[in-house]
C-alpha positions as CSV (number, residue, x, y, z in Angstrom):
1,M,218.4,51.3,-135.4
2,K,214.9,50.5,-134.4
3,T,213.9,46.8,-134.1
4,A,211.0,45.3,-135.9
5,K,209.1,45.0,-132.5
6,T,209.6,48.7,-131.8
7,L,208.3,49.7,-135.2
8,L,205.3,47.4,-134.8
9,L,204.5,49.0,-131.4
10,A,204.9,52.5,-132.9
11,A,202.6,51.6,-135.8
12,A,200.0,50.1,-133.4
13,L,200.1,53.3,-131.2
14,L,199.7,55.5,-134.3
15,L,196.7,53.4,-135.4
16,A,195.1,53.6,-132.0
17,T,195.5,57.3,-131.8
18,A,194.0,57.7,-135.3
19,A,191.0,55.6,-134.2
20,T,190.2,58.0,-131.3
21,H,189.0,61.5,-131.6
22,R,187.7,64.3,-129.4
23,L,183.9,64.9,-129.5
24,P,182.0,68.2,-129.1
25,K,181.1,69.0,-125.5
26,C,177.7,67.6,-124.4
27,T,175.0,70.4,-124.3
28,D,171.8,68.8,-125.5
29,S,171.0,66.0,-123.0
30,P,169.8,65.8,-119.3
31,Y,172.7,63.5,-118.8
32,C,175.4,66.1,-119.7
33,G,177.8,67.5,-117.3
34,F,179.5,64.3,-116.0
35,N,183.3,63.8,-115.8
36,R,184.4,60.4,-116.9
37,P,181.3,58.5,-115.6
38,E,182.9,55.1,-115.7
39,D,180.4,52.9,-113.8
40,I,176.7,52.8,-113.2
41,S,174.4,50.7,-111.0
42,L,170.6,50.8,-110.8
43,L,168.7,51.2,-107.5
44,P,166.0,48.4,-107.6
45,G,162.4,49.5,-108.0
46,S,163.1,53.1,-108.9
47,D,164.3,55.4,-111.6
48,W,167.5,56.2,-109.7
49,S,171.0,55.0,-110.3
50,V,174.4,55.6,-108.7
51,V,177.3,56.8,-110.9
52,S,181.0,56.8,-110.3
53,Q,182.9,59.7,-111.9
54,S,186.1,61.7,-111.8
55,Q,184.6,64.8,-110.3
56,P,186.4,65.9,-107.2
57,E,183.5,67.7,-105.6
58,A,180.9,65.0,-106.5
59,P,182.7,61.7,-107.3
60,F,179.7,59.5,-106.4
61,V,176.2,60.7,-107.3
62,L,172.6,59.7,-107.4
63,L,171.0,60.2,-110.8
64,N,167.3,60.2,-111.6
65,L,167.1,58.7,-115.1
66,K,163.7,60.2,-115.9
67,T,164.5,63.8,-114.9
68,G,168.3,64.0,-115.0
69,T,168.2,65.2,-111.4
70,R,171.5,64.4,-109.6
71,T,172.5,64.5,-105.9
72,P,176.0,63.8,-104.6
73,V,176.2,60.9,-102.1
74,K,177.6,62.4,-98.9
75,N,180.5,60.5,-97.3
76,E,178.9,61.0,-93.8
77,A,177.9,58.4,-91.2
78,A,174.3,58.6,-90.0
79,S,174.9,56.2,-87.2
80,L,177.5,53.7,-85.9
81,P,178.9,51.5,-88.6
82,S,176.9,48.3,-89.1
83,L,178.5,46.8,-92.2
84,G,182.0,45.7,-93.4
85,D,184.9,45.4,-91.0
86,P,184.5,46.9,-87.6
87,L,188.2,47.8,-87.6
88,C,187.9,49.9,-90.8
89,K,187.6,53.6,-90.1
90,R,185.7,56.1,-92.3
91,R,187.9,58.8,-93.9
92,D,186.7,62.4,-94.2
93,G,186.4,64.1,-97.6
94,P,185.1,63.1,-101.0
95,I,185.9,59.5,-102.0
96,E,187.8,58.8,-105.2
97,A,185.0,56.7,-106.7
98,R,185.8,53.7,-108.9
99,G,183.6,50.7,-109.5
100,N,180.3,50.4,-107.7
101,S,177.6,47.8,-107.0
102,V,174.1,47.6,-105.6
103,S,172.6,44.6,-103.7
104,K,169.1,44.1,-102.3
105,G,168.9,41.6,-99.5
106,Q,166.8,41.0,-96.4
107,G,168.4,44.1,-94.8
108,G,167.3,46.3,-97.6
109,V,169.4,48.0,-100.3
110,T,173.2,48.3,-99.9
111,V,175.6,50.1,-102.2
112,A,179.3,49.4,-102.4
113,V,181.9,51.7,-104.1
114,I,185.7,51.5,-104.3
115,D,187.5,54.5,-102.8
116,A,190.8,54.6,-104.7
117,R,192.5,57.0,-102.3
118,T,195.7,55.5,-100.8
119,P,195.2,53.1,-99.1
120,A,192.1,51.9,-100.9
121,Q,188.8,51.1,-99.2
122,I,185.5,49.6,-100.1
123,N,182.8,52.0,-98.7
124,L,179.3,50.6,-97.9
125,F,176.1,52.7,-97.9
126,K,172.6,51.8,-96.7
127,A,169.6,53.1,-98.5
128,A,166.8,54.3,-96.2
129,P,163.2,53.4,-97.3
130,Q,161.9,56.2,-99.4
131,A,159.2,58.3,-97.8
132,A,157.6,58.9,-101.2
133,P,158.1,57.3,-104.7
134,K,159.6,60.4,-106.2
135,A,161.7,61.3,-103.2
136,V,165.5,61.4,-103.5
137,P,167.0,58.2,-102.0
138,Q,168.9,58.6,-98.8
139,L,172.2,56.8,-98.7
140,A,174.1,56.8,-95.4
141,W,177.7,55.6,-94.9
142,A,177.4,52.3,-92.9
143,G,180.9,50.8,-92.9
144,C,183.9,50.0,-94.9
145,V,186.6,47.4,-95.6
146,D,190.3,48.2,-95.9
147,V,192.1,46.9,-99.0
148,P,195.6,45.5,-98.6
149,A,198.2,47.7,-100.4
150,R,199.4,44.8,-102.6
151,Y,196.0,44.8,-104.5
152,N,195.2,47.1,-107.4
153,L,191.4,47.2,-107.7
154,N,189.1,48.1,-110.6
155,D,185.6,47.0,-109.7
156,V,183.5,45.6,-106.9
157,A,180.4,43.3,-106.6
158,L,178.4,42.9,-103.4
159,A,176.6,39.7,-102.5
160,K,173.4,39.6,-100.5
161,D,175.2,38.0,-97.6
162,G,177.7,40.8,-97.4
163,T,180.5,39.0,-99.2
164,L,182.6,41.5,-101.4
165,Y,184.1,40.4,-104.7
166,V,186.7,42.7,-106.4
167,S,188.9,42.6,-109.5
168,H,192.6,42.8,-109.0
169,M,194.0,44.1,-112.3
170,F,197.7,43.4,-111.9
171,D,200.5,43.8,-109.4
172,K,201.7,47.4,-109.4
173,P,205.3,47.7,-110.9
174,Q,207.9,48.9,-108.5
175,D,210.4,50.3,-111.0
176,A,211.0,50.9,-114.7
177,Q,211.9,47.3,-115.4
178,G,208.7,46.2,-113.8
179,A,206.7,48.7,-115.8
180,A,208.2,47.4,-119.1
181,A,207.5,43.8,-118.1
182,L,203.9,44.8,-117.3
183,K,203.4,46.4,-120.7
184,Q,204.7,43.3,-122.4
185,A,202.3,41.2,-120.3
186,F,199.5,43.4,-121.6
187,L,200.6,42.9,-125.2
188,T,200.8,39.1,-124.9
189,A,197.5,38.8,-122.9
190,A,199.3,37.2,-120.0
191,P,197.0,36.2,-117.1
192,I,198.2,38.7,-114.5
193,G,195.0,39.6,-112.7
194,H,192.2,37.7,-110.9
195,A,189.2,38.0,-108.6
196,L,189.3,38.4,-104.8
197,H,186.6,38.1,-102.2
198,W,186.3,39.3,-98.7
199,T,184.2,37.9,-95.8
200,P,184.2,39.0,-92.1
201,A,185.3,35.5,-91.1
202,Q,188.1,34.9,-93.7
203,G,189.2,38.4,-94.8
204,W,190.7,38.8,-98.3
205,Q,191.3,35.7,-100.4
206,S,191.9,35.0,-104.1
207,V,189.0,33.4,-106.0
208,P,190.4,30.2,-107.6
209,D,190.3,29.7,-111.4
210,T,189.7,33.4,-112.2
211,S,193.0,34.4,-113.8
212,A,192.6,37.0,-116.5
213,A,194.6,39.3,-118.8
214,F,193.9,42.6,-117.0
215,A,191.0,41.8,-114.7
216,N,188.5,44.6,-115.2
217,G,184.8,44.6,-114.5
218,I,183.2,42.2,-112.0
219,A,179.6,41.5,-111.1
220,L,177.2,39.0,-109.5
221,S,174.1,37.7,-111.4
222,Q,170.7,38.7,-110.1
223,D,170.0,35.2,-108.9
224,G,173.3,35.2,-107.0
225,Q,174.6,32.0,-108.6
226,W,177.2,33.4,-111.0
227,L,180.3,35.6,-110.6
228,A,181.5,37.2,-113.8
229,L,184.9,38.8,-114.4
230,S,186.2,40.6,-117.5
231,G,189.5,39.7,-119.0
232,T,190.1,42.8,-121.1
233,F,193.2,41.8,-123.1
234,D,192.3,38.1,-123.6
235,Q,188.7,39.2,-124.6
236,K,187.0,36.7,-122.3
237,I,184.4,36.7,-119.6
238,I,185.2,34.3,-116.8
239,M,181.9,33.0,-115.3
240,K,182.1,31.0,-112.1
241,N,179.3,29.2,-110.3
242,V,179.5,30.5,-106.7
243,A,178.1,27.2,-105.3
244,T,179.8,24.5,-107.4
245,G,183.0,26.3,-108.6
246,K,182.3,25.4,-112.2
247,V,183.9,27.9,-114.6
248,H,183.1,29.0,-118.2
249,R,185.4,31.2,-120.2
250,I,183.3,33.0,-122.9
251,S,185.0,34.8,-125.8
252,V,183.5,38.2,-126.6
253,P,183.9,40.4,-129.7
254,L,185.3,43.4,-127.8
255,Q,187.9,44.2,-125.1
256,P,185.5,43.9,-122.1
257,D,185.3,46.6,-119.5
258,N,182.5,46.8,-116.9
259,L,179.8,44.2,-116.3
260,S,176.1,44.6,-115.3
261,P,173.6,42.0,-114.3
262,E,171.0,41.2,-117.0
263,G,168.1,38.8,-116.4
264,A,168.4,36.0,-113.8
265,H,172.0,34.9,-114.6
266,G,173.2,36.9,-117.6
267,F,175.4,40.0,-117.9
268,L,175.8,43.0,-120.1
269,V,179.4,43.9,-121.0
270,A,180.7,47.0,-122.8
271,G,184.1,47.5,-124.3
272,H,186.2,48.9,-127.2
273,T,186.6,47.1,-130.5
274,G,189.6,48.8,-131.9
275,V,193.3,47.9,-131.5
276,P,193.8,45.7,-128.4
277,V,195.7,47.2,-125.5
278,T,196.6,50.5,-127.1
279,G,193.2,51.2,-128.7
280,V,192.1,53.9,-126.3
281,D,195.5,55.5,-125.6
282,G,194.5,58.6,-127.6
283,C,191.7,59.2,-125.1
284,R,193.8,59.2,-121.9
285,P,195.0,62.8,-121.9
286,A,192.6,65.2,-120.0
287,E,192.3,67.4,-123.1
288,A,191.1,64.5,-125.2
289,V,187.8,64.1,-123.2
290,P,185.1,63.6,-124.3
291,C,186.6,61.0,-126.5
292,G,185.1,58.6,-129.1
293,F,186.4,55.2,-130.2
294,P,184.7,52.1,-131.6
295,F,182.9,50.0,-129.0
296,A,180.2,47.4,-128.6
297,V,177.8,45.9,-125.9
298,A,177.2,42.2,-125.7
299,L,175.1,39.8,-123.6
300,V,176.8,36.9,-122.0
301,K,175.3,33.9,-120.2
302,P,176.8,30.7,-118.8
303,N,177.9,28.2,-121.4
304,K,176.4,30.2,-124.3
305,P,178.1,32.2,-127.1
306,A,178.1,36.0,-126.5
307,K,175.3,37.9,-128.2
308,L,176.1,41.3,-129.7
309,L,173.4,43.9,-128.7
310,Y,174.9,47.1,-129.9
311,S,177.9,48.4,-131.8
312,D,179.1,52.0,-132.6
313,D,182.0,53.6,-134.5
314,G,182.4,56.2,-131.7
315,Q,181.9,59.1,-134.1
316,H,179.2,60.7,-132.0
317,I,179.2,58.8,-128.7
318,A,182.0,58.6,-126.2
319,G,183.4,55.0,-126.1
320,A,181.4,53.1,-123.5
321,S,182.9,51.5,-120.4
322,V,179.6,50.3,-118.9
323,A,176.1,49.5,-120.1
324,V,172.9,48.9,-118.0
325,R,169.4,48.2,-119.2
326,W,166.8,50.9,-118.5
327,Q,163.3,51.0,-120.1
328,R,164.3,48.6,-122.9
329,Q,167.2,50.8,-123.9
330,L,170.9,50.6,-123.0
331,L,172.3,53.4,-120.8
332,L,176.0,53.9,-121.5
333,G,178.7,55.5,-119.3
334,S,182.2,56.2,-120.4
335,A,185.5,56.5,-118.6
336,Y,186.4,59.0,-121.4
337,G,183.2,60.9,-121.6
338,D,181.2,63.9,-120.3
339,R,177.8,62.3,-120.4
340,L,175.6,59.2,-120.2
341,T,173.9,58.1,-123.4
342,L,170.7,56.1,-124.1
343,V,170.9,53.9,-127.2
344,P,168.5,51.2,-128.6
345,S,169.3,47.5,-128.1
346,N,169.2,44.9,-130.8
């Protein structure tokens, strides 16, 4: 006989599946033809962005937002490594791109991207100065950092001084019992993830006071003062002052996914607004993509309530996993989509 808890879980899964639906294939936009474009970062001072997607032959691409032109970022070294850990070795072949980040410091523009192949690495690329304003940016592999096997990363943020921040979602279960316990932790919004940081001097260390229920997106503010981390299942953004250690936990009206810097010390956050935990389960099978579900985009700032900027029922747009600001609009990417989408911002 089924228990009440089992019946409730079955009902929740049924509702989640009903709230998702397959969309028609994208054919009418210059941003069509992507495969699960889950994260986007903008290259400063240009119309170019970098996009992480699940496309084996082109997992990490440069995209011109004006023309739709895209160019795969080659995993090739132009010179001896100059960034990251000197002991880390570049691996041949296309990277398995996950979260990415762009930083502009005194040494120019640097791009970081998670390579989720086992064992995981953070790959670092340097952007060469453009010969002409409309020229395709040249990104050359410039180093990497190995990720210890015990960590399970989702996203990365790169500081101007070279410090790497990443989100550790949860400890990987080792057996069926561990998988069941992990699912229960998700359902109860247990704080099983946190942020990490890496420096050449200290290596990998946990960032104190950043525990989260499924640590998801991570980003640094444009002024470099604030680190933000998404707690997906507790529906909070943890914001920590890098200098003072002061922490704000801001509730958001969505299950937050990726974060993008907005203004001096704010962040855009995208995420689904349906049934918590199981709300996107209907989108996970390959045949379900492109997949729509209700989602929203909010603006978060330290010690202020979240401000809703956009919401959608997902009937015509793939549910968003990331939002960035471009030309006064919001550019959306989706871990369950086949396109990027521009929408107005409230």
